[in-house]
C-alpha positions in Angstrom: -7.6 -14.9 27.2 -5.9 -16.9 24.3 -6.8 -13.9 21.9 -6.0 -11.3 24.8 -2.5 -13.2 24.8 -2.0 -13.1 21.3 -3.0 -9.7 20.2 -0.4 -8.2 23.3 2.4 -10.2 21.7 1.7 -9.2 18.5 0.9 -5.2 19.4 4.3 -5.1 21.2 6.2 -6.9 18.2 3.9 -3.7 15.5 5.7 -1.1 17.7 8.7 -2.5 17.7 8.9 -2.7 13.9 7.8 0.7 13.3 9.9 1.8 15.8 12.5 0.5 14.1 11.7 1.3 10.6 10.9 5.0 11.6 14.5 5.0 13.1 16.0 3.7 9.6 13.8 5.7 7.5 15.0 9.0 9.7 18.5 8.0 9.5 18.7 7.6 5.8 16.8 10.8 5.5 19.4 12.6 7.6 22.7 11.4 6.3 21.6 12.0 2.7 22.7 14.8 0.5 20.8 17.9 0.8 18.2 19.4 3.3 15.0 21.3 3.7 16.6 24.6 3.2 18.4 24.2 0.2 16.3 21.7 -1.6 12.9 23.8 -2.0 12.4 27.7 -3.2 12.5 28.8 0.8 16.3 28.9 -0.3 15.8 30.7 -3.0 14.3 33.1 -1.2 16.4 33.2 1.6 19.4 33.4 -0.1 18.9 37.8 -0.4 19.1 37.6 3.5 21.9 35.6 3.8 24.2 37.9 1.5 22.5 41.4 3.2 22.3 40.1 6.6 24.6 36.9 7.4 23.3 37.8 11.3 19.8 37.6 10.0 20.2 34.8 8.2 21.9 32.8 10.6 18.9 33.3 13.6 16.4 32.6 11.3 17.9 28.9 10.3 18.6 28.4 14.3 15.0 29.0 15.2 14.1 26.8 11.9 15.8 23.9 13.0 15.0 24.4 16.8 11.2 24.1 16.1 11.9 21.2 14.3 14.6 19.8 16.6 17.3 19.3 14.0 19.9 21.0 16.5 19.7 17.8 18.5 22.3 14.9 18.1 21.3 12.5 16.0 19.8 9.9 18.8 17.6 12.5 20.1 16.3 13.5 17.2 15.0 10.0 16.6 13.6 9.5 19.9 11.9 12.9 19.8 10.5 11.9 16.7 9.4 8.4 18.0 7.7 9.9 20.3 5.7 12.2 18.9 4.6 9.8 16.2 3.5 7.0 18.7 1.4 9.7 20.7 -0.2 10.8 17.5 1.7 13.9 18.0 2.6 14.6 14.3 3.2 18.6 14.4 3.4 20.9 11.0 4.7 20.0 8.2 8.1 22.2 7.3 6.5 22.5 3.5 3.0 23.8 5.5 4.3 25.1 9.2 0.7 26.4 9.0 -1.3 23.4 8.8 -1.4 20.3 11.0 -0.4 17.4 8.9 -2.9 15.8 10.1 -5.4 18.3 7.9 -2.7 17.6 4.9 -3.4 13.8 5.3 -7.0 13.9 5.7 -7.5 14.8 1.8 -4.7 12.4 0.2 -4.8 9.3 2.4 -8.7 8.0 1.6 -7.8 8.6 -2.1 -5.4 5.9 -1.7 -7.8 4.0 0.1 -10.2 4.2 -2.4 -7.0 2.6 -4.8 -6.2 0.8 -3.5 -9.2 -1.0 -2.0 -10.9 -0.7 -5.6 -7.9 -2.4 -7.3 -8.2 -5.7 -4.6 -11.9 -5.4 -5.3 -11.3 -5.5 -9.1 -8.8 -8.6 -8.3 -11.0 -10.6 -6.7 -13.7 -10.3 -9.5 -11.5 -11.2 -12.2 -8.8 -13.6 -10.5 -11.4 -15.4 -8.7 -13.6 -16.9 -12.1 -10.6 -16.9 -13.6 -8.7 -19.5 -11.3 -11.7 -21.2 -11.1 -12.1 -22.0 -14.7 -7.6 -22.4 -14.8 -8.6 -25.3 -12.2 -11.6 -26.6 -13.6 -9.6 -27.2 -17.3 -6.7 -28.0 -16.4 -3.6 -28.8 -18.3 -6.1 -27.3 -21.4 -5.2 -24.3 -23.4 -8.0 -22.6 -21.5 -5.2 -23.1 -18.1 -2.5 -22.6 -19.8 -3.7 -19.3 -21.4 -4.9 -17.9 -17.7 -1.5 -19.0 -16.1 0.0 -17.0 -18.9 -1.9 -14.1 -18.5 -1.6 -14.4 -15.0 2.1 -14.3 -14.7 1.7 -11.9 -17.9 0.4 -9.4 -14.5 2.3 -9.6 -12.5 5.5 -9.3 -14.5 4.6 -6.0 -14.7 5.0 -3.5 -12.0 1.9 -1.4 -12.0 4.3 2.3 -12.7 5.0 0.3 -15.5 1.6 -0.2 -16.9 0.4 3.1 -15.7 2.9 4.8 -18.1 1.8 2.6 -21.0 -1.7 3.5 -20.1 -0.6 7.2 -20.2 0.6 6.4 -23.8 -2.6 4.8 -25.3 -4.7 7.1 -23.7 -3.0 10.5 -23.7 -1.7 9.6 -27.4 -3.5 7.0 -29.4 -6.9 6.7 -27.9 -7.4 10.4 -26.8 -10.4 11.7 -25.2 -11.4 7.7 -23.9 -10.1 8.0 -20.5 -8.4 11.2 -18.6 -4.9 10.4 -18.0 -4.4 12.7 -15.3 -6.4 14.5 -12.4 -9.2 13.4 -9.8 -12.4 14.4 -9.4 -14.8 11.7 -11.1 -14.9 8.2 -11.4 -13.7 8.0 -15.0 -10.2 9.2 -13.1 -10.3 6.0 -11.1 -10.5 4.0 -13.6 -6.5 3.5 -15.3 -5.5 4.0 -11.9 -7.7 1.3 -10.1 -6.5 -1.4 -13.4 -2.7 -0.2 -13.4 -3.0 -1.5 -9.8 -5.3 -4.1 -9.9 -3.3 -6.5 -12.9 -0.6 -8.3 -10.6 -3.0 -8.7 -8.0 -5.0 -10.3 -9.9 -2.6 -12.8 -11.5 -1.9 -13.6 -8.0 -5.5 -13.6 -7.0 -5.5 -16.4 -10.0 -2.8 -18.4 -10.1 -3.9 -18.9 -5.8 -7.8 -20.3 -6.4 -6.3 -22.5 -9.1 -4.0 -24.2 -7.1 -6.1 -23.8 -4.2 -9.3 -25.5 -6.1 -7.3 -27.9 -7.8 -5.8 -29.3 -3.9 -9.2 -28.4 -2.8 -10.7 -30.8 -5.1 -8.6 -34.2 -3.9 -9.8 -34.3 -0.3 -11.8 -36.8 0.8 -15.0 -34.4 1.4 -15.5 -34.1 -2.6 -15.2 -37.8 -3.3 -17.9 -38.6 -0.5 -20.5 -35.8 -2.0 -19.5 -36.6 -5.4 -20.3 -40.3 -4.5 -23.4 -39.1 -2.5 -24.6 -37.7 -5.8 -24.1 -34.4 -5.4 -24.7 -32.2 -8.9 -21.5 -31.0 -10.3 -21.5 -27.2 -10.4 -23.0 -27.2 -6.9 -19.9 -29.3 -5.5 -17.7 -27.0 -7.6 -19.3 -23.8 -6.1 -20.5 -24.9 -2.7 -17.6 -27.4 -1.6 -14.8 -26.4 -3.4 -14.9 -23.1 -4.2 -15.9 -22.0 -1.0 -13.5 -23.9 1.1 -10.5 -22.5 -1.2 -11.7 -19.2 -1.0 -11.1 -19.4 3.9 -7.4 -19.9 1.8 -7.3 -17.0 -0.6 -8.2 -14.3 2.4 -4.5 -14.8 3.3 -4.0 -13.4 0.2 -6.1 -10.9 -0.2 -5.3 -9.1 3.1 -1.6 -8.5 2.4 -2.0 -7.3 -1.5 -4.4 -4.9 -0.3 -1.9 -3.4 2.0 1.6 -3.5 -0.2 -1.2 -2.4 -2.8 -1.4 1.4 -1.0 1.9 0.9 -0.9 2.3 0.8 -4.7 0.1 3.6 -4.9 2.7 6.1 -4.2 4.3 5.6 -7.9 0.6 5.0 -9.8 -0.7 8.8 -8.4 2.4 10.8 -9.5 1.8 9.3 -12.8 -1.4 10.1 -12.8 -0.9 13.2 -10.7 -3.4 12.2 -8.4 -3.2 14.2 -4.9 -3.2 11.6 -3.3 -0.6 10.2 -0.4 1.9 8.9 -3.3 2.3 12.5 -4.3 2.8 13.3 -0.4 5.5 11.3 -0.2 7.2 11.7 -2.8 7.5 15.7 -2.3 7.9 14.6 1.4 11.4 12.6 0.7 12.4 14.8 -2.2 12.4 18.2 -0.1 13.5 16.4 2.9 10.1 17.6 5.0 11.1 14.7 8.1 7.9 15.0 9.9 5.5 14.7 7.2 8.0 12.1 5.4 7.5 9.7 9.1 4.8 10.2 9.4 3.7 8.7 5.9 6.0 5.9 6.9 4.6 5.3 10.0 1.2 5.7 8.4 2.1 3.5 5.5 3.7 0.6 7.9 1.1 0.3 10.3 -1.2 -0.4 7.6 0.5 -3.2 6.3 1.1 -4.5 10.2 -2.0 -4.1 11.3 -3.9 -5.7 7.8 -1.7 -8.7 8.1 -3.6 -9.0 11.6 -7.0 -8.5 10.6 -6.1 -11.3 7.8 -5.1 -13.6 10.9 -7.5 -13.2 13.2 -10.3 -14.2 10.5 -8.5 -17.0 9.3 -8.5 -18.1 12.7 -12.3 -17.1 13.0 -13.0 -18.8 9.5 -11.2 -21.9 10.1 -10.8 -23.6 13.6 -8.1 -25.3 13.1 -5.7 -22.7 12.3 -4.0 -22.0 15.5 -2.6 -18.2 16.7 0.6 -17.7 18.0 
């Protein structure tokens, strides 16, 4: 019964937050200079019609605005897009009116999820051992090196690191790893590393602090007094208990990495959700842009919800509110 009440409260909070995010995003696009009809190739194509037959052009514009609700007052436009989004009636994009938004996202969304998941896996595989070594060699040169590398990885944004990779492997070491396109496993190496660098630093530093704190606990001293071997003590008791707290870091990192793919995918010319989002906002494609915002926002909030549930399940002392 408690979990039902908790899920109900979180669901209401998620809906309210998503509604606010969608409304703000739509209003910002609405008041931005430009518009779909004058920022895309369609504007150039319709220019002759506007000059030769203004009445026909005006009629076409009215039909277009009516189809996407752009002729309504702003508050009605916002409510209309809110309703369509929460009922999963995403409709068709302005750039491809003959194709549904869902069909266009079927190919893009899995790519972004794969890149985000791959980067988190890499960050866990590399970051946890780095954090463990730094904790066990505390205040030594190894600890300082791991801490410095972690801070260095966090300090460089993923899109900056992506540009550096493009310069290195596209100019200096050509044909070693591909810097554009998608379709082979090699195409994912540089994007995943670009996204994983910051996460590696976060995981390593958090693992270091968590393990140091765990090794100070009374149950560790008790196990040591009973003669438990050193590495058994570290791995089975220290690392295992530290990983529980690490879940609160890994979950949100996955969600925010999905958002980070927006820039990285554009740099590496990957046809993922990032390319869809950038194109939608640049061209004022309201339906596609709002749908992308909804997907990203829902991903972040649902991931945080799952992390809270897993953390509570693994550590019964944690009380959900």
